[in-house]
FIDRENLUM-401673 format. One record per residue (C-alpha): x, z, y. Coordinates in pm, 1 decimal. Layout:
// residues N
> px  pz  py
> X  Z  Y;
...
***
This chain:
// residues 409
> px  pz  py
> -1014.3  -1933.5  -229.9;
> -815.9  -1773.6  52.5;
> -491.0  -1582.5  2.8;
> -305.7  -1336.8  222.9;
> -38.3  -1068.4  200.3;
> -145.1  -706.6  255.9;
> 56.2  -387.8  283.5;
> -152.7  -95.4  162.5;
> -169.4  206.5  388.2;
> 22.4  419.6  136.0;
> 66.9  467.3  -238.9;
> 157.8  784.6  -422.6;
> 506.4  784.2  -574.0;
> 535.6  1146.5  -686.8;
> 536.9  1260.6  -1047.9;
> 665.6  932.5  -1193.1;
> 969.9  1098.5  -1358.1;
> 1187.5  839.2  -1183.6;
> 1436.9  901.2  -906.1;
> 1458.6  555.6  -746.4;
> 1722.3  484.1  -482.4;
> 1867.4  165.9  -340.0;
> 1865.7  -108.4  -79.7;
> 1771.8  -475.3  -105.9;
> 1777.3  -751.5  154.8;
> 1666.8  -1114.4  151.1;
> 1511.6  -1373.1  379.0;
> 1160.1  -1321.0  242.5;
> 1104.9  -944.7  209.4;
> 1361.2  -821.7  463.1;
> 1560.8  -500.6  421.7;
> 1398.2  -246.4  189.4;
> 1547.9  102.5  159.2;
> 1443.6  359.3  -101.4;
> 1534.8  728.2  -122.4;
> 1424.0  1010.8  -349.9;
> 1331.7  1370.8  -265.2;
> 1306.0  1666.4  -501.5;
> 1342.4  2040.2  -537.1;
> 1602.4  2233.9  -734.9;
> 1536.3  2587.8  -860.6;
> 1687.9  2845.0  -1102.9;
> 1401.9  2836.2  -1351.4;
> 1503.1  3170.6  -1503.2;
> 1466.8  3542.1  -1429.1;
> 1813.0  3668.2  -1531.9;
> 2174.5  3551.2  -1562.9;
> 2464.4  3663.4  -1776.0;
> 2793.2  3567.9  -1612.0;
> 3106.1  3782.5  -1644.8;
> 3214.7  3978.1  -1339.0;
> 3566.0  3836.9  -1365.6;
> 3449.0  3474.1  -1391.6;
> 3590.6  3236.3  -1130.7;
> 3399.7  2961.3  -952.1;
> 3526.0  2603.0  -996.9;
> 3285.3  2346.6  -850.1;
> 2923.9  2235.5  -804.4;
> 2767.6  1894.1  -870.7;
> 2436.9  1711.9  -885.4;
> 2396.2  1540.2  -1222.5;
> 2177.0  1232.5  -1262.0;
> 2110.3  1025.8  -1574.2;
> 2019.9  657.0  -1564.6;
> 1675.3  577.7  -1708.2;
> 1748.2  207.8  -1766.5;
> 1565.3  78.1  -1456.6;
> 1760.5  -145.2  -1222.1;
> 1681.7  -431.0  -985.2;
> 1960.3  -635.7  -832.4;
> 2335.0  -685.2  -867.8;
> 2514.9  -414.5  -1069.5;
> 2865.9  -554.9  -1009.1;
> 2944.5  -386.9  -672.3;
> 3013.1  -13.7  -667.7;
> 2714.7  207.7  -594.0;
> 2759.6  477.4  -329.0;
> 2515.9  768.1  -342.3;
> 2466.7  1028.6  -68.6;
> 2308.5  1372.3  -125.7;
> 2153.2  1554.9  170.4;
> 1982.6  1893.6  198.5;
> 1616.1  1914.1  298.6;
> 1530.5  2126.9  601.3;
> 1155.6  2110.1  543.5;
> 938.0  2229.5  257.5;
> 812.1  1972.0  9.2;
> 432.1  1991.6  5.6;
> 176.9  1770.4  -164.7;
> -56.7  1576.4  62.1;
> -420.9  1660.6  -13.6;
> -710.8  1435.6  81.2;
> -1050.5  1530.0  217.2;
> -1303.3  1654.8  -34.6;
> -1612.2  1718.5  173.4;
> -1635.9  1443.5  436.6;
> -1655.4  1064.3  427.3;
> -1766.6  1079.3  65.3;
> -1908.0  727.9  98.8;
> -1554.9  592.6  149.6;
> -1384.3  538.0  -187.7;
> -1038.2  665.6  -267.9;
> -764.4  413.3  -323.6;
> -667.2  363.3  -687.4;
> -314.1  444.2  -569.7;
> -401.9  782.9  -416.7;
> -389.3  1114.4  -596.2;
> -555.9  1450.6  -537.6;
> -236.2  1616.3  -420.6;
> 97.7  1440.1  -413.0;
> 357.9  1267.2  -200.4;
> 358.6  905.7  -94.6;
> 590.7  616.3  -21.8;
> 540.8  679.4  349.6;
> 581.6  1060.4  337.1;
> 861.0  1188.8  560.6;
> 1065.6  1507.6  513.0;
> 1342.9  1615.1  749.5;
> 1699.4  1651.8  621.8;
> 2022.4  1807.6  744.9;
> 2246.6  1593.3  964.7;
> 2546.2  1655.5  738.1;
> 2558.6  1551.7  373.2;
> 2614.9  1783.2  77.0;
> 2822.1  1525.8  -107.0;
> 2869.8  1162.2  -204.0;
> 2985.1  960.7  -503.0;
> 3092.5  601.0  -558.7;
> 3085.0  446.0  -904.2;
> 3036.1  123.4  -1097.6;
> 2678.4  141.5  -1231.9;
> 2598.0  74.2  -1596.0;
> 2224.5  146.8  -1589.5;
> 2160.2  68.9  -1956.3;
> 2424.9  313.1  -2078.7;
> 2223.5  627.2  -1993.7;
> 2551.4  784.4  -1874.9;
> 2548.1  1093.2  -1653.7;
> 2647.3  1051.3  -1289.5;
> 2825.8  1356.3  -1148.0;
> 2810.1  1390.8  -768.0;
> 3040.1  1664.6  -636.1;
> 2867.8  1884.9  -377.0;
> 2986.1  2115.4  -100.3;
> 3185.4  2410.5  -238.4;
> 3041.1  2645.2  24.8;
> 2702.2  2594.8  -138.8;
> 2846.2  2638.2  -488.2;
> 3033.9  2957.5  -406.2;
> 2721.6  3108.8  -253.2;
> 2506.0  3026.1  -556.6;
> 2771.4  3147.1  -797.8;
> 2798.7  3480.5  -619.6;
> 2421.3  3524.2  -641.0;
> 2429.9  3441.5  -1011.6;
> 2701.6  3698.7  -1083.5;
> 2503.2  3961.5  -896.2;
> 2168.9  3858.3  -1050.2;
> 2048.2  3840.6  -692.5;
> 1671.7  3800.8  -658.3;
> 1727.7  3472.6  -474.4;
> 1834.0  3311.5  -804.5;
> 1588.8  3496.5  -1028.1;
> 1276.7  3405.4  -830.3;
> 1197.9  3037.9  -774.0;
> 993.8  3102.0  -458.8;
> 1273.1  3301.9  -295.4;
> 1527.1  3038.6  -391.6;
> 1317.0  2757.8  -242.7;
> 1294.3  2950.3  82.7;
> 1673.0  2937.4  97.5;
> 1721.0  2587.4  -41.1;
> 1433.9  2340.6  19.0;
> 1568.1  2060.4  -199.4;
> 1768.1  1738.8  -170.7;
> 1736.6  1376.0  -73.3;
> 1937.9  1115.2  -263.9;
> 1990.6  773.6  -109.1;
> 2223.5  477.8  -145.7;
> 2454.0  304.9  100.0;
> 2491.5  -1.0  -124.5;
> 2287.1  -314.7  -52.1;
> 2151.0  -542.1  -320.8;
> 2060.2  -287.0  -587.6;
> 1790.8  -36.3  -682.5;
> 1865.9  212.8  -960.4;
> 1640.8  453.9  -1148.4;
> 1740.2  797.5  -1277.7;
> 1535.0  1025.1  -1502.5;
> 1387.7  1302.5  -1288.3;
> 1331.2  1544.4  -1577.6;
> 1705.7  1538.0  -1654.2;
> 1828.1  1589.2  -1296.4;
> 2006.6  1917.4  -1229.1;
> 2262.1  2090.9  -1011.5;
> 2541.1  2234.5  -1224.7;
> 2776.2  2513.6  -1115.9;
> 3106.2  2511.0  -1306.2;
> 3317.0  2822.6  -1355.7;
> 3579.8  2959.5  -1592.0;
> 3668.3  3287.0  -1762.1;
> 3980.5  3408.6  -1939.5;
> 3925.8  3439.3  -2315.3;
> 4062.5  3720.5  -2533.5;
> 4325.1  3481.5  -2667.5;
> 4455.2  3417.1  -2317.6;
> 4310.1  3068.3  -2281.3;
> 4070.9  2963.4  -2005.9;
> 3715.0  2887.8  -2110.9;
> 3522.9  2645.3  -1892.8;
> 3152.2  2720.5  -1856.0;
> 2857.4  2625.5  -1636.6;
> 2508.2  2724.4  -1529.5;
> 2231.3  2478.0  -1444.3;
> 1965.5  2464.8  -1173.8;
> 1714.3  2200.9  -1295.5;
> 1476.8  1986.3  -1094.5;
> 1172.9  2196.6  -1003.0;
> 810.7  2075.7  -1005.2;
> 814.2  1712.4  -1111.5;
> 483.8  1654.6  -929.2;
> 663.7  1696.5  -595.1;
> 954.0  1465.1  -675.2;
> 881.8  1140.8  -491.0;
> 1038.3  818.4  -368.1;
> 1007.2  699.5  -8.9;
> 1047.9  343.2  117.3;
> 1129.9  193.9  454.0;
> 1113.7  -175.3  544.6;
> 1272.8  -380.8  819.3;
> 1122.5  -730.1  804.3;
> 1267.4  -862.0  1130.2;
> 1347.8  -1230.7  1103.6;
> 1110.3  -1292.9  811.3;
> 764.5  -1450.7  811.1;
> 628.4  -1098.7  750.0;
> 794.0  -951.9  1061.9;
> 463.2  -866.7  1231.4;
> 298.1  -722.2  919.2;
> 231.9  -347.8  927.9;
> 83.5  -98.6  681.3;
> -287.4  -151.4  634.8;
> -272.5  -505.5  780.2;
> -292.6  -856.5  630.2;
> -114.8  -1184.7  697.1;
> -275.3  -1514.3  592.4;
> -70.6  -1746.1  372.4;
> -73.9  -2020.2  638.9;
> 141.8  -1786.8  850.4;
> 387.2  -1730.1  563.5;
> 474.5  -2088.1  462.2;
> 184.1  -2108.4  215.1;
> 332.1  -1821.8  15.4;
> 210.0  -1471.5  -54.9;
> 409.5  -1167.8  -159.1;
> 395.3  -875.3  -400.3;
> 633.5  -577.5  -403.3;
> 626.5  -234.4  -564.5;
> 728.2  81.2  -380.0;
> 633.3  -46.6  -34.5;
> 275.3  -119.9  -149.3;
> 269.3  -497.5  -87.2;
> -6.1  -697.8  -257.7;
> -161.5  -1044.1  -244.7;
> -529.8  -1052.4  -150.0;
> -762.5  -1323.1  -284.1;
> -1098.7  -1388.4  -121.6;
> -1375.0  -1602.0  -273.8;
> -1600.8  -1720.8  12.0;
> -1969.4  -1688.1  -74.2;
> -2131.7  -2013.6  -178.2;
> -1810.6  -2213.1  -207.9;
> -1733.0  -2158.9  -574.8;
> -1971.9  -2419.2  -714.3;
> -2193.4  -2646.3  -508.4;
> -2484.8  -2632.4  -750.4;
> -2809.3  -2440.4  -785.7;
> -2689.6  -2108.0  -919.0;
> -2987.1  -2050.1  -1152.2;
> -2890.7  -2360.9  -1348.9;
> -2529.2  -2262.9  -1400.5;
> -2371.9  -2096.3  -1703.5;
> -2001.2  -2023.8  -1665.6;
> -1824.1  -2093.7  -1993.9;
> -1469.3  -2016.8  -1885.0;
> -1297.8  -1910.5  -1562.0;
> -924.5  -1880.0  -1524.9;
> -710.5  -1781.4  -1228.5;
> -367.2  -1946.4  -1245.6;
> -90.6  -1802.8  -1028.4;
> 264.3  -1938.6  -1006.6;
> 572.5  -1737.7  -916.5;
> 818.1  -1899.2  -675.5;
> 1188.2  -1881.7  -752.5;
> 1501.5  -1929.6  -545.8;
> 1665.5  -2143.8  -814.4;
> 1881.3  -1867.5  -964.8;
> 1886.9  -1864.0  -1343.7;
> 1923.4  -1486.3  -1349.3;
> 1667.2  -1416.4  -1078.4;
> 1458.8  -1115.0  -1168.5;
> 1084.7  -1164.7  -1195.6;
> 827.0  -907.6  -1304.7;
> 715.0  -940.0  -1664.3;
> 346.4  -930.8  -1569.5;
> 98.9  -901.6  -1283.3;
> -230.4  -716.6  -1256.9;
> -558.5  -766.8  -1072.0;
> -742.2  -494.7  -880.3;
> -1069.5  -496.3  -689.2;
> -1031.4  -500.2  -309.1;
> -1318.2  -383.6  -88.5;
> -1383.7  -470.4  277.4;
> -1148.1  -191.3  386.7;
> -872.0  -321.4  156.6;
> -909.4  -21.9  -72.2;
> -782.2  -106.4  -423.1;
> -979.8  -9.8  -733.2;
> -929.0  -53.1  -1107.4;
> -1047.7  -384.6  -1250.3;
> -1111.3  -412.1  -1622.5;
> -1041.5  -718.8  -1830.3;
> -1310.6  -960.7  -1947.5;
> -1252.6  -846.1  -2304.6;
> -1246.2  -467.6  -2275.3;
> -1372.5  -238.3  -1999.6;
> -1090.3  7.0  -2073.0;
> -811.1  -251.0  -2040.5;
> -654.3  -347.2  -1710.9;
> -690.5  -708.6  -1608.3;
> -324.3  -794.7  -1662.1;
> -146.0  -1121.4  -1740.4;
> 206.3  -1192.5  -1859.0;
> 427.7  -1407.3  -1637.7;
> 536.5  -1689.6  -1868.9;
> 774.7  -1982.8  -1829.8;
> 658.3  -2333.7  -1911.1;
> 777.4  -2434.6  -2255.7;
> 930.1  -2771.4  -2162.1;
> 1154.4  -2702.8  -1863.6;
> 1150.8  -2322.9  -1828.8;
> 1113.0  -2370.2  -1453.4;
> 756.8  -2279.8  -1364.2;
> 640.1  -1922.4  -1425.9;
> 266.3  -1865.8  -1430.8;
> 10.8  -1591.0  -1493.5;
> -333.2  -1677.1  -1629.0;
> -614.2  -1427.5  -1570.3;
> -946.5  -1456.4  -1753.5;
> -1231.2  -1407.8  -1502.6;
> -1544.9  -1552.3  -1663.1;
> -1759.7  -1240.6  -1618.1;
> -1643.5  -1180.0  -1261.1;
> -1682.4  -1540.3  -1140.5;
> -2019.2  -1575.7  -1313.1;
> -2145.0  -1266.6  -1129.8;
> -2015.1  -1400.2  -796.3;
> -2185.8  -1737.1  -843.6;
> -2518.1  -1575.6  -930.2;
> -2499.6  -1320.4  -646.9;
> -2502.6  -1035.1  -894.0;
> -2358.5  -697.7  -809.9;
> -1979.6  -686.6  -832.8;
> -1751.7  -404.2  -715.3;
> -1582.6  -641.8  -472.2;
> -1579.8  -1006.0  -365.1;
> -1203.5  -991.7  -314.1;
> -916.3  -915.8  -550.6;
> -563.3  -785.0  -515.8;
> -271.8  -923.7  -715.1;
> 4.1  -666.8  -764.8;
> 247.6  -529.8  -1018.1;
> 101.2  -324.5  -1304.8;
> 28.4  22.8  -1168.0;
> 323.4  204.7  -1330.6;
> 570.2  -51.5  -1191.4;
> 391.2  -73.9  -857.2;
> 436.5  300.9  -802.2;
> 788.4  349.3  -941.9;
> 989.6  29.0  -886.3;
> 1082.0  -203.6  -601.6;
> 1010.6  -513.5  -812.4;
> 899.1  -813.1  -611.0;
> 776.7  -1171.1  -645.8;
> 669.7  -1460.3  -422.1;
> 354.9  -1651.6  -514.6;
> 232.6  -1998.2  -424.9;
> -88.1  -1986.6  -221.4;
> -382.2  -2225.5  -286.4;
> -227.0  -2457.5  -25.2;
> 127.2  -2454.8  -165.4;
> 255.6  -2812.0  -210.6;
> 423.6  -2766.0  -549.0;
> 287.7  -2451.1  -714.2;
> -63.0  -2386.9  -579.7;
> -280.6  -2099.8  -691.1;
> -583.4  -2234.9  -879.3;
> -919.9  -2107.8  -993.0;
> -1039.5  -2316.6  -1287.2;
> -1411.2  -2283.0  -1361.9;
> -1575.7  -2456.3  -1658.2;
> -1955.1  -2443.5  -1666.6;
> -2266.0  -2605.1  -1805.6;
> -2568.3  -2702.9  -1601.2;
> -2926.2  -2698.2  -1720.8;
> -3092.2  -3025.9  -1623.6;
> -3424.4  -3010.2  -1448.8;
> -3722.0  -3131.4  -1656.1;
> -3900.7  -3262.3  -1348.7;
***
């Protein structure tokens, strides 16, 4: 069994209902930066705001969705920037190259971790706060008053710009949210994101009433998260999208990371699984055992599970079902050993797959990818190091138990 690290060409990150922003840096994966892009629109055809109402302020409101990866102690600093380019889904060919399969991580029309959209050189606003991601609190990021005053004036006038989503999006393409804080990724619920314009009116009793109008996130299918990586100084420094790096070049380790599309590739060389006559072999049990490598931190974050995918000759991932149910993904929980709680392993059941490989039967692929479960792979920056088959302490192992029919001659 050979193992290598592969970065997929691209993976779709739109429509996950998660705004994921942050930065992480370590000696293994390098510097990873994530930002989120989305549209804002009125979402209504009429407004009812008093003519004598007075503008107060404008803010982007985000709500934590409970996802976080990294250290939540330092303050988080968020930056909001205005898009200068239209958000458009990326569509793939429908009529040519039909013999080339689509990646399991592509979609008919969407935006991807490598998609780029231009933004204004100046920011709309920023906010620094102490994150409490499990609290589901709202984060209020004050934005430029020039923008707020303009929108408020349109609302008071019932201007067509704020009663027609298409017209509004021609004037305001959307926003990018990113973080200046290293060591933390945070998730916010996309469906609850909004820009809120605050204003006040004088009541009949002489008191001031504070009010607001909301501009919600528009078209969840175009909200996406982008990722950039700087791996200089790491063993993966020369690795680029669509390329592979053998585990012997990475200290007998392989790597998996969501968001950037990093997977571990396993290859099973033909004829090397069992040195026996294949027609006499019946595979009774086959188990792939993979160990996660830790840095020795008690609170180090590891993914809860890993998943297998087929990998063709072009490194195109495809869904792989479990041995027990064709509808279930081939997924295994990452579990600590019961005695010392030091070694974390996944155990995948592969009897049907290995049996087919040994007997030269048709299989979708003679290579497999190890990655995060698809939902986490597309919407988190979770990562893990794995011991390769040559790792001194925690090697990857394929255990095959079989019976052999003895010859009667």
